[in-house]
Each structure stands twice: as structure tokens, then as C-alpha cells.
N, C-alpha and C positions, 0 to 999 in steps of 0.2 A: 526351484519351481514351486509355484503356489498350489496349494491343495484346493480342489474345487469342492464347494459346499453343496452337495447333492440335495440336501433337504431344502435349502433356499431355492435352488433351481426348480425343484418339484413344486414347491409352494407357489412360486411365481407362475408356472405353467397352469396350475390348478386355478389360480386367480384369473388368468386370461380366459380359460374355458368357462368358468362360472360367469364371468362378466359377459362373455359372448352369448351365453344362454339368456341372461337377463336382457341384453340388448335385442335379441331375437324375440323374446316374449313381449317386450314393449316396443315392437316395431312401429315406426311412424312418430315416435316421440323423440325428444332431444337425446335420450340415452342411446339411440341407434345411429346417431350422427357420427361419422368418422371418415377415414380415408383407407383406400386400398392401394397397395403398391407391391411390385414384384414382376414376375414374368407374365405377360399377357397370354402368350401361347407357349407351350412347353418346347424345350430344345431337344431334338432327337439326334443322337449320335449312332449312326448305323455303320458297324464295322464288318458287315457281311455275315458273320457267324453269330453276332449278338447285336441287339439294338437296345440302347439305353435311352431313357426318357427322363429329362430333368425339368423340374418346374417348382416354383415356390411363389405363393401369393399370400400376403399378410393383410388382414383386415382389422384395423384398430378402431374401436369405437370408444365413446365416453364411458360406456358401461364396462368395457374390458379394462380401461385404465382404472376405474373405480374398483373393479375386482382385484386388480394387482395391488392397489393401495391397501385394501382391506386384508389381502393375503399377507402383505408385508407386516401389517400391524399384528396379525395373528402369529406370524413367525417370531416377531420380536417378543410377544407375550409368552410363547411356548419355549423360547430359547432361554 
């Protein structure tokens, strides 16, 4: 079984978040151009005694991809 590199996963997630902030800050520019995919409305599973709601939407922009690339470069530098 392969060992998961948690630092790499954390760095990539931080890259997505920082890229999303940059894309939001420069709204209306090419950095905010992207695609959204996932569940449009959440799926509800009602078992009578408990109700579970599942939903996931991912919005990928050019800025978030650039943030991940920069994060991977930083990871390679610190590794």
C-alpha cells in the first residue's frame, strides 16, 4: 500500500485556495475564467430518524490552476 504524502496534498489545497482568492480579487479578467462542475442541487437521503445531505461543486479557474502550479514549485523547493 502506498503512503500518502500529506504535505503535498496540503500544499495543493492551499494552492487552490490562494488561486481562488486571486481569481475572486481580479473578477472580470481572464484569471476568473473557468468551469464549474459537480452536483447542481444536493442529494438528500432521509432515513426517517436521520437526514443526510450530500453535495459537491468544484469551481476551477485559471487563477486556481496557477496557484497549484506555484504551490507545486514551492513544494519542490522545500522538499
